[in-house]
C-alpha positions in Angstrom: 103.8 101.9 107.8 105.9 102.4 104.7 105.6 105.7 102.9 105.8 104.0 99.5 104.1 101.2 97.6 106.0 98.5 95.7 106.0 98.0 92.0 105.3 94.3 91.5 104.5 93.7 87.9 107.2 92.8 85.4 105.6 95.2 82.9 106.0 98.1 85.3 109.7 97.2 85.7 110.4 96.9 82.0 108.4 100.1 81.1 110.5 102.1 83.5 113.7 100.6 82.1 112.7 101.5 78.6 111.1 104.9 79.0 112.2 106.2 82.4 114.9 108.8 82.9 118.1 107.1 84.1 120.7 108.2 86.5 123.7 106.0 87.3 125.8 106.2 90.5 128.6 103.9 91.6 126.3 101.6 93.6 122.8 102.2 92.1 121.0 102.8 88.8 117.8 104.8 89.2 115.0 105.0 86.6 112.3 107.6 87.1 108.9 107.6 85.4 107.1 110.7 84.1 104.1 110.4 86.5 105.1 113.0 89.1 101.6 113.6 90.5 100.8 110.1 91.9 102.0 108.6 95.1 105.4 107.1 95.5 105.8 103.7 93.8 109.2 102.0 94.0 110.6 98.8 92.5 113.9 97.5 93.9 116.0 95.1 91.8 119.1 93.2 92.9 120.6 90.9 90.4 122.9 87.9 91.0 126.0 90.1 90.2 125.4 91.9 93.5 126.1 88.7 95.5 124.4 85.7 97.1 120.8 85.7 98.4 121.8 87.1 101.9 123.7 90.0 100.4 121.0 90.8 97.9 118.3 90.8 100.6 120.4 93.0 102.8 120.9 95.5 100.0 117.2 95.4 99.2 116.3 96.1 102.8 118.8 99.0 103.1 117.5 100.6 99.9 113.9 100.2 101.0 114.7 101.8 104.4 116.4 104.8 102.7 113.5 105.3 100.2 111.0 105.1 103.1 112.9 107.8 105.0 113.2 110.0 101.9 109.5 109.6 101.1 108.5 110.6 104.7 110.9 113.6 104.8 110.6 114.9 101.2 107.2 113.6 100.1 108.5 111.8 97.0 106.0 111.3 94.2 106.1 109.2 91.0 107.5 105.8 90.0 111.1 104.8 90.6 113.0 101.6 89.7 116.2 101.2 91.7 118.7 98.6 90.5 121.5 97.7 92.8 124.9 97.5 91.1 127.7 95.1 92.4 129.3 98.0 94.4 126.1 98.2 96.5 127.1 95.0 98.2 130.1 96.6 99.9 128.8 100.1 100.1 128.0 101.5 103.6 124.5 102.5 104.5 125.5 106.2 104.4 127.0 105.8 100.9 123.9 104.2 99.6 121.8 107.0 101.2 124.0 109.7 99.7 123.8 108.1 96.2 120.1 107.7 96.3 119.4 111.2 97.8 121.6 112.8 95.2 119.9 110.9 92.4 116.3 111.6 93.6 117.2 115.2 94.2 118.7 115.6 90.8 115.4 114.5 89.3 113.1 116.9 91.2 
């Protein structure tokens, strides 16, 4: 079972983009909401600039697996919106993990 729930509503995505704290890495842009006391809620966005449908889905699955692992190990709390940048399509799994862990760790 996943350690996080998914953000699904468009309003949640746009609210995090507008008012969340932003951290940009080479392959990801991470927005963090202010609600640190609630369970981990994550939205993952991959636009067409990342690549075709197969590439976007692969990136989305990789990011979800990394977030799940981090949520189990570190007990992440709060709302996160993770947007994949075009470099995420060619980034290795370890590179994505490093970028995401550094970004989440910088926000704690």
